[in-house]
N, C-alpha and C positions, 0 to 999 in steps of 0.2 A: 499628646502630653504637653501641657503648657510649659513655657520657660520657667515660670514660678515653681511648678511642680518638679521640674528637672533640678532646679536649685535646691529644693527641699531634699530630693533623693541623694544629692551629692554632699549634704551637710555632714561635717565631721565634728564640729564643735556646736553643741546645743547651748545657746546662751539664754539665761533666764534674767530678763530685765523688764519688770512689769511696767515701767514708765516710759519705755522707748516707743516712738521717738518723742523727745521733750526738749524744748528750748533751754530748760534749766539744768540739763545734764549733758553738756558738750563733751565731757570726758568719755561718755559711752560712744559717741560718734567717733572719737579718736581711737578708742579700743577696737571698734569694728573695722575702722580704716586700716589699722595695723594688722589685724587678722587677714584682711584682704591682701595687704602688701606682702605678707609672708605666705601666701598661697594656702591659707587655712580656710576651708569652706565652712560656712556657718548658717544657722537659722536662729532667729530670736523669738522667744516666747514672751509675749507682752500683753498686758491688759490695754492694748492700743486703742486710742480714740482718734478717729479721723479728723476731728475738729481741733485737736490739740496742736498748738504751734510748735514748730521745730526748725532747726537750721537748714539752710538750703543744701548743705553738704549731704544730707540724708538722701535727697533726690538726685543730686549730681553723681553720687557714687552708687545709686540704685539699691540702697539698703531696705527700702520698704517692701521690695519684692521677697525679702527673706523673713518677713515678720509673720509669725503665727499668732493670731489673736485668740486669747483665752479670757473671755469675759466671765467674771465670777458673779454671774446672775443666776437666780434659781432656775428659770426655764432652760438656759444653756447647759447648766450642770445636769439637770434631770435628763435632758435629751441625750447628752454624751453618755451618761451612765447606762441608759436603756439601750442605746446603739451598741455600746461596748459589750454589754451582757448578751445581746443577741448575736453579734458577729464573732466574738471571741470569748465565749463563756469560761473556758478553762483559764485563760490568761487573766481575765477579769477577777475570777474567784481567787486566784493565787495572789494577785496584787492587793485585793481587799484584805486578805489574811495578813499579808506583810504590813499593810497600813494599820490594821487593828493592833498588831504587836508594837508598832511604833508609838501608838497613842497610850498615854499613861492610864493605868487601871483605875486610878482614883478620879479620873475625869468622868463627868456625867455621860450616860449612854448616848443621849441625844447629841451632845457635843462631839463625841467620838464618831458617830455616824455622819454628821455633817462634814467633819474633816475627811473621812474616808471618801465621801462623795466628791469632794474637791480634788482629792488625789486621783480618783478614777477619771474625773473630768480633764485634769491636766494631762494624764497619760494618753487619753483618747485623742487629744489635740495633736499629739506628735506620732500617732500610730503609723503614718506613712513614711517616716524616716527609717532608713535602713543601714546607714554607714556611720552613725555617730560613734565617736571614740571617747569623748569626754563631755561631761556636763559642767558648765561653768555658771554658777549662780551668783548674781549680783544683788540678790535680795534674800534675806534670811527666811522670810515667809515662803517665797516660791521655792527656795532650796529645800525647805521642810516638806512641801507638797510633792516635790519630785524625788525625794530621797527613797521612798519605797520602790519607785520605778528603777532608779539606779541600782538598788539592791537586787531587784528581780532579774535584771539583765547583767549583773556583775560589771556595771560601768563605773569607772572612777568619776567622782564628783569633787570639784573644788569650789570653795566659797570665797568670794571677795567681800570682806566685812568693811563696809563704808562708814561704820559708826552707827550709833543708835539714832532712831528717829527723833525729830524735834519734839519738844514737850507739847502734849495735846494730841499726838498721833499714837495709834496703838503699837505696843512693843510686843516682840515675840515672847510668849510665856517661857520662864526659865527652864522648865522641864523639856520643852521643845528644843530650846537652844542646846541643852545638854545632849539630847539625842542627835541633833544635827552635827554637833561637834564630834561625836563619836563616829558618825556615819561618813563624813566627808574625808577625803584623802589629805587635802591641804586647805589651809585658811590663809588667804592673802590679805595683807593690810598695807597701808601706804606709808606709815611712819612707825617709829618705835613707840610713840605715845598711843597710837591706835592698837599696837600689839599689847601694851600693858592694859588697856581697857578691855580688849578681847579676853585676856587671861583673867582679869577681874570678873568678867561675866561668866567664866567657867569653860571657855574653850581650851583644849589641851595645848600647853605651851609648845610641845614638840612638833605640833602640826602647823604652827604659825610661821609664815614667811613674809618678810618685808619687801614690798615692791611698789615704789611710788607710782602715782598716776603721771603719765607722760603728757607733754604739750607739743602740738604740731607747730614748730617754729615758723613755718611758712605762712601760717594764719595770723601771726602777730609780728609784723615787720618792726625792726628796731628803728624808731624815729623819736629820739629823746628831745624834749623841749629844754631850752636854756632856762636858767634860773630867772624868774621875773624880777625886775627892778621895782623900786618902791612905787613907781607911778603906774605899774601894770597890775591888772587884776590877776589873782591866782585861782586856778580852777582845780578842784579836788574831786576825786572819784571814789565811790564805794559801790561794790557789786556784791549782792547776796540777797537771799530771800528776806522779805519784810517780816521779821520775826524777832521777838524780844532777845533771843539768845545771840543774835547777830550784833546787838549793841548800837544800832543806828541812833538811838536816842542820845547816847553820849556824844556822837558826832555832831548832832544838832546843837547840843549845849556847847561843844567846842567851837562851833561856828559863831555862836553868839559871843563867846570870849574873844575870838579873832576880830569880829566887827567892833567890839568895844575897844580893842587895841588899835583901831583905825587901819586894819588890814583889809584890803578890798578883796574879799574871798567869796567864791561861789562853789556850791557843792552839788554834785550830780550823784543821785542814787539810782541804782538799777536793780530790779528784782521783781518778785511777785510773792504774795503771801498775805496773811491776815492782819498784819500790823501796819499796813500802809495808811489806813485812815487815821489811826492814832498818831502816827508821825506827822501827817499833814496838819492835824489840829495842833500838835506841839510846835511845829514851825510857825503857825499863825500866832500862837500865844507868845512865842519868843521874839516876834517882830522880824523874822528873817525869811518870810515866805517868798519875797522877791529875789532871794539869793539861793533858793533851793529848787531843784527839779527832781521829781520822782518819776523815773522812767519805768515802764512795765514791759516785760517780755521782748526785749530788743534782740534783733538777729545779730549774727556775727559781724556783718558789715557795719552796723550802727555802733556796736560795742568797740570795734576797731577804731572808729573815728573818735570816740570818747577817750580811748587810751592815748590817742595822738594829740588831742586837745588839752587833756589834763596833765599836769606835771607831777602831781602827788596822788598816791592811792592809799586809802585808809581802810583797814579791816579791823573794826573794833569788837570782834567776837568776845563773848563772855565765858568765863569759867563757871559752869553750873555747880552750885554748892552740894546738890544731891549726887551721890556717887554713881548712880545708874541713870544718868541723864545725858543728852546729846552734848558733844563737845567737838570743836573743830579738829579734824584729824590731819588734814594737809593744807587745805585752802588753795585750790588750784588757781584761783584768781590772782594770788600773789605771784605765781609764775607767769601768768598772762601779763600782769603789770610790769614785771621785770623784763620780760622779753620785749615789751613795747617801748621801754625806756622810761616808764613811770616809776618813781621812787616810792617803795611801799613803807607804810607805817602800820604796824600790826601789834596786837596784844600778845602777851606771853602766855598763851593758853594752848592746851592740846599739843598737836604736832607742829604748830607754827614756828617755834624756835628752832626746829630741825631744818626749816626751809629758808630761813633768812639769817645772814650773818650780821649781827648788830653793829652799827656804825661802820659797816663796810659796803653792804649792798642794800641796806634798809635800816629801819629803826624799830626796835622792840620796846614796848611800853606795858605798863600795868593795865589790867582791864578795869572796867567800871570807873573810869576817871576821865572826865572831859578835860580836866586841867592837863593831864598827861598828853592827850591828843594835841591840844593847842600848843603846849610847850614843845612837842616834837616838831610840829610844823614850823614854829618860830625858830627852832634850832637850825633847821635846814635853810630857812630863808636868810638867816644871818651868816650862812657859809656858802655863798654862791660858787666860790672857787672849788668846792668839793663835789658839786653836782655831777659833773662828767664822770668822776671816779665812781660815785654811787651807781650811776646809770650803766656804765661799762661793766662794772663788777656784777650787777644784777643780770645783765644779758649773759655774761659768762657763766654765772651760777646755773641758769636754766639750760644753757647749751651742754654743760658738762654733767649735770645731775638729773635733769628732768626732760630732756629731749624725747619726743614721742618715738623717734627712730630707735634711740637707745633702749628705752623702756619696752617698746614694742618687740624688739628683737629678743629681749630677755623673756617677755611673756610668751612669745611664740615657741621659744626653746623649751620653756617650762611645760606648756601645754602638750607639745609633742612628746616630751619625756614622760608625761603622765599618761596620755591617751594611747600613744602608739606602742607602749610597752605591753599592751593587752591585745590579744587576738579575738576577744569577744566581739560579737556583732549585736547591734541594737535592732530589734525587730518587734 
């Protein structure tokens, strides 16, 4: 038996994370690192792609050996279903019956059958696991696909609701979300704002628990930059996917205003996504292309260098006008900035105001306003004597409220309380 298979056999927490490993989801690396630190053995079900970039921590801590690949492609699905029906016909029939009951009767028959095939495919992928005590879904869709399996084996399932998908990506159908909410034991969210959104979407209020995402402080050393004087350039940083709901266009307009005020400013953007081309064209039209750098898929070491080079961090996320659209729930990059000594300026949307104390460890501003961004930057530049206070308070804010060790301990205690209260075995 290989070391990888032995790792599978020992898994106690089945983690559903379809995009793992991914360079754009460092919080998942932190979550798994904390499970490991608290002696919780795990496996990760993922639509993994060997060519996808990810942080070196994944290999350093050996996480890839615990990844179970579940590709949602027709050949893989059909092969899994046929093998499952041949090798374990009784269990397969029972699971298919449960999955059929979870599908709404008003759905078209073909659609219901496709969903059931995906459920059977997912179940077959974890057939060799024997000691799972709890399923932790970090995806609504994967949670829905694994819910019949959890029901079949009487396994507790918890869901971490990370917010709605960005505009343009498929959302979970409301009826599926209703059934998922009824089937899971707990729903974790990272802020009160995320809790209110989850309630608005129909998740049961009594099942929702607020637990922020933690930040590994050792990955973000505190090295604050002094306030630049008038003769020095100011470097500003924004990290987030290149998408309209992140508001980078307003940052570019703010940079144009700063340059017009004769402020020697340079802006670094880090991310990946569909809006990068539009932003590059916009920078060209604004005449600031030589003051902007658009980075793509930087690793942790490169991001750490940027945090140490830049003295201000701007998160200009937007409040979507439609009620059922994506909104910033926590903004972990704000904690990364504060931990590093970068003073954050962020919009008052979603859960952001819960993470920053205005005029104490950061600045909160209105969204959709390049004037507000530029004014906040000028406000800080005019008060160099307050910078050290902002920076120290920011680091303290992360240490006391968002430390990965603190959050990881609470997460481990929660999972053990949920999973170890049951004597059922997964097979």
